[in-house]
N, C-alpha and C positions, 0 to 999 in steps of 0.2 A: 602871863601874856608873850607869842609869837605866834612865829608861823609853824612852826612844827614843836611838838612835844620833842622834854629833853630824853626822852628814851628810860627817865625813871632815875636818872642819875643826879646826885645830888652831894655837892661836898664845900664846906667851906675854905676857901683859898686863904691863908692867912703869911705863907710863907713864902719869899721870894730870893730866887738866885740869876742874876743880873747876870749873864751869861757877854753880851756888849752893852753897847747905850742902845741896837736897837732890839735886839732879846733877850728875853725875862722868861722866865721861867717857872710857875705858881705850883703850889701844893698844898692839899689839903691839912691841915693844923689839928686838929680834931674829927673824931667822929658823930654825925648827925644823926637821930635819931627823932624816930615817929613817935606820936603819941603811945603808942603801945609801947615804948622801948624798944624798936625793931629799929636795925642801922639803916638810914636812904643811902645806899647807895648804889645800888643799880634794880632794876626787877625782880620781881620770885618767880618762882616754879612757873607760874602762868605766863611770863616772857611779859605779859602785859603792864604799862608803864603807871607806877602805885601815885605819880605827882601828876595829875593832868592841868592842864592849864584851865586858867580860870577864862580866859579868854582867848578863841584864837584869830588871828588877824587872819583874814582871807586872801589867799593869794590870786591876783588875778594877771591878767597881759599887761598890762599898766604898770603894775608895780615889777613885774618880773625883770620888766625889760630896764624900768628904774635902777633899782639892784645888780643887777650885771653890766649897766653903763659906764663908762671909766670916765666920761662926761661930767654927770652926776655925782657929786660928792655927799647927797643925801643922807640920809642913816630913814629907809621907808618905815623899819620899826619902830625908832623910838619917834618917828613923826605921827607913825599912827596909835602909839600907846599916849604920846601929848593931848593929841587932839581928842580920843575918845576919855580921859581924865577931865578934858576941859567940858566937856561935855559937846564938842560941834561931830559935826558930821568928819569922820576919817575917808 
C-alpha cells in the first residue's frame, strides 16, 4: 500500500551502520528472490515495476497539503492504512 509504487526495488535491510545519534545507514543483508527465483532488486528489461501495489492511496489536494505541512506531524500514509485495515472510510 502506498501513494507511489516502489519502482520495483525490493531489499531486505538488516545491516545498520550508526554514523551519529541521528544518522543511520541501512543496507541489505541477503538477496530477495521471486517465486521464479529471480532477484527482486529492480525492474526488468521492460522497465515496469514487478512489485505492484495492492492498494494505491489516492493523492488528493488535502492529503498533499497535510504531507507538506510543517505544522501537522501526522503520517498520512499510515493513517490511511490503519483506516483501510479497520474497514473505515480512509
